[in-house]
N, C-alpha and C positions, 0 to 999 in steps of 0.2 A: 769338634769346630762347627759352627753353622755354616754353610754353604750357600754363599749369595755370586749374586753377580762379580763382585770384587775377584773371589776367590778365584771363578771360572776363567777370569781374563787374565789372571796371574800365571796358572796352569799353562793357558794356552800361550802365554806369554804373546797379548793382543791386550788396545786396549778396553775398555768398558764399552764404550761407544761401540765397537766394534763386535762384540757379544749380541751388545743388543739388536743391532741390525742382522747380524745372521740368527735371532730367536725369532724375529719378526720378519724375517724372510725375502731382507730391503734386496733389490740386487746391487750390483756394483762389488760386492765383496767376491775375493778371488778364491777360484776352488780350493786350493790346497791353505787357505788361511779358513775357511768355509768349515775344510776337514778339521783342522787343528782344534779349532772352538766347539764343534761337536763331538769330539773326541774327548774334550776334557769334559762337557757337560755328562758324558755317560759315564766317565769314569769316575765323578764324583757323586753323579746320580742326584742331579742338582735337577730341581724342579721350580718353575717360575711362580712365583705367589700372584695370581692375575691381580685377586682384591688390593693386594700391598701396592703392585705396579699401577693400577690406575688412583689408586689413593695420593701416590707419591707423583704421578705426569698428569693428574687431574684429569684423565682419559680412560677410556672404560673399553675402548679398541671393537667399539661395538656402533654398526650403525641399521637404522630402521629403514623398511623399504613399504612404502603405502600402495599396494597398486589397485586397480578397479573391480578383477575379475581373476579370483586363484584358477578357475574353471576355464578362463579363456585359452589357447594357446598363445596368444599373443603375452600375456601376462605372464605364463609360465616360462615362457623363454626371456624375459625382461627381469624376473627374480631369478633363475639360473645363472645369467650374466651378468647379474650383479654381485652374486655371490661366487663364482668364479674370479673376478676381479678383489674379492672382499679378501677370499683367502688367499690371493696371491701375497696380499701385505700385511698378510696375519689379523685380520680385522672376522669379529664373527656379524653375521645378520640376523636381524629380527623381521620377516616377513608378516604384513599386514592387509588382512583382505580388506578394503574399504566398501569394495562391492558398489561403487559408484554412487554410494549413499552420504550425503553429506555431515549427517548425524553419527556414522559410521568412522568416516576419516576423524572430525572431531575427537573422537573418542579415543580413537589409537592413536592420533599426535599427542595425545595428552598422556597416555601410557607410554607413548616412548620419550617424551619430556622427564617424566618422571624415574624414566630409566636409565636417565643418564646417557642415553644414546652422545657418542660423538655428531652424528650427523643425521641428516633425512634423504632419501631420494623418496618422492612425492608424484605420482599421477594424481592431479587434482580435480576435482568435484568443481572447482572456482567460486565454493560459496563459504569458504573460510579465511574470507583474505584477512580480516585483521587479526586472527590467533597467530595466522602466519607469516604476517609481519611481525606480530609480538615476539615470534620465537626465534626469528632473525635478528631482532633486536637486542632478544637475552644472549645472543653468541652463540644458540642452536644453529650449525651449519646443514643448510638445505639448499637442495638443487632440484628443480622441477624438470619433468620427464612428458614426453609425449604434448603437453599441452603448458599454457601460461595462466596466469590468473590478473584480470585486470586490478590495479591497485596497489600489484605485489613488483616490487624491482629487487629480482631474484634469478642467479643464474639459471641456464636451462639447456635442454637438447631436445632438439622437435627434430619432423620430416618435413618435407616438403610438402605438405597435405593441398594445398588450392594446384601447384602445375602436378601434383599425381594424377588428383582427380579430372583435373583439365586434360592431361593427356589420353587417359583412360574414355572420356566421352570424344574428345575429339577420333580416337580411335575409330568407335564405333560412328560416327558420322561418315568419316571416310569410307567406313565399311556399306555403307548405304544407308544406315537407318536414321530414321527422321523421328518417330514416336518415340523418345526415350524417356524410361521411367528410370526414379533416382530414389532409393530407401536408405535413408541418412539417419545419425546419431543425432546427439544433440545439440542442436545448434547456438545454444548458450555457452558452450565450449570451444575451444580455438580448432580441435579435429574436427568437429563437424561441421564447424563454420569456414573453416579451409575449404573442405572438401565439397561442401558445397556452394562455394563461389569457384571452384573449378569447373564445376557442374555448369551451373550458369554462365560462366565466360566463355565455355567452348560452343555453346550454345549461341550465345551474342557471337561471335566471330563466324557463326555461320551462318546468320540472317535468321535463323530456328526459333520460332515465337515459342516463348517459356510456356506450357500446358500446366497450371497451377493443378490440374489433375491428376500430373502424372509424378507427382511430388508429395514422398509420404516421410514422415519422422518419428521416428523411435528411438531406441536406448541401449545400441549395441551390442543385443543379446540375440541371440539364436531365434527366441520365442517370436520377438517380434519380427524379426526376416518371415518366417511362418506366415502370422498372421495378414502382415503388409502387401506381402507378395501375394496374396489371397486375393485383399482389397483392390489389387492393380489388375490381376490377371483375371478374376470374373466378370470384367466390365465387356460390356460388347466391343467398347472400342480399345481396347487393352491394348500396352506399348509393343512395341516392337522389340527392343530390348530393356535392359537395367541393366543401372549402375549401381551395386551395392556396395553401403561406405565402411564396412569391416569386414573380417574373416567370418564371424559368428554368424553378422544376418545373411550374408552370402549363402551359410550352410543350410539355414533355415528357407532362403529363398527355392535352392534349390531342393529342396525337401516337397516343397509347395510346387513345385515344374511338377517333379517328378510324377505325386499325388495325382495332378489334375490331368496328368496322361500325354503332357506338353514334350514336344521334343525340342531339344536345344544342339544347334540354333537355326532348325528348321523355322517351328513354331516363336520363337526367343530367343535371341540372344542375351549375353549375359558377362558382366565385368566385374570382380571381387575387389577390395582395397586390400592389400597382404595376401602374401601367399601361405600354403598347405602343400604337407605332402598328399594328402588326399584329392586335393587339385588338380594332380598328375596320374591320379587311377581314373579318374572320373572321363566318361566316353559321351562326348568330347572333352579333352581336357581343358580347365578353367584357366582362362584370360585373365591375369590381374595384374595390379598395380603392385609390385611387390616392394617393401622399405625395408631397408637397411637393423632388423628388431635389436640381433645382437650387438652390432655397433651402437644404437642407440642407446642401450641400456648400458655398456660396457664404458660408451665414454662420461655416462652419467655418472658412473663410479669411479673413474678417475679424474673424474672434476671436483667429485665429493671429496676423497683421500687427499687431494691437493690441498681443499680448502682447510679440511680440518688440521694438514701440517704446516699451516698457516702461508702457504704461498698466494699472492693475491691475483684470482683468476678476473677478475673486473676491470673494466678500463675507465679510470676515473671513478664520477660516480655511476657509471654505466654499467650493469652486469652483462656477462658474457652468456651471451645466445648461439650455440652451434645449432643449425639447421641442416640435417642430411638429407642429399637426393634419394628421389625413388627411381624406380626401371620401370616400364611397360614391360609386360612379356606376355606377348600373342599366343596364344593356341587357339584350338578348334572351336571354340565357345561363343565365338564372335566373326567364324568366318560362314558369311553369308553364301550358299550353294546355289 
């Protein structure tokens, strides 16, 4: 006799729906019931036919994740967090490294669509709005992570970038710094734009004039942090402190500071956006804006799976936008001696 889910349910004396919930590791199944189902599966040597199940249910139980740069600690945590949530619901994940490149991003989105994933979590470049709108209109479930896209109505999970940057720069001002440089990322993306706005707001509230020569824009990668920090610190009128708008550029900036023989905070104060284990072992430890990276990704994954399962996350025609708070963690790199 061919063993199918109905046979398992009969042996375990439960419904086929209960067997399905156990197979997909859904919460809410009593421990005793779960044990009976698992024993029936084992006794019958039942194996799930994933292809048949996906055809029958029109689901592949797979989600795609497109991140900006897999070499970045930030995106590594994002990928791991999404995978943790997906595993809890018995979903598989396909990780794609978009590399903050619009062409690569578009290619991977097309690959994921062709692979019939049930949904996509995307940290967008902002350059593929038309295709992403087409995905949404063709009933591919999409949740944006960390950034919004102009012209795309889509559920998203973000952090409060502007207030995080504001707190960082306001802290530097409160410590007595006045010439404060910024090494920022792309301002055509909501992360970079929000962090730049926070920098400007802190200066304005303290009646500090904006010095265009202290403002540098890059691409959120370590190499640009190295180069832009050198441009700022090679000046005879170099800044007294730096606000660096992500952890990878912060590492690059610190490498330049050390290479130039400057001391933190005696010669230059520094605050980074996002935290890292290496920030604690610096001498002195690095002051940072800490963002809840794990919660950022896990919230997006939970939201996506709810959408896949037919739960309405939006409010009328408005998408659900969840914005998480940041914390300023003050350490030794900004304490004026």
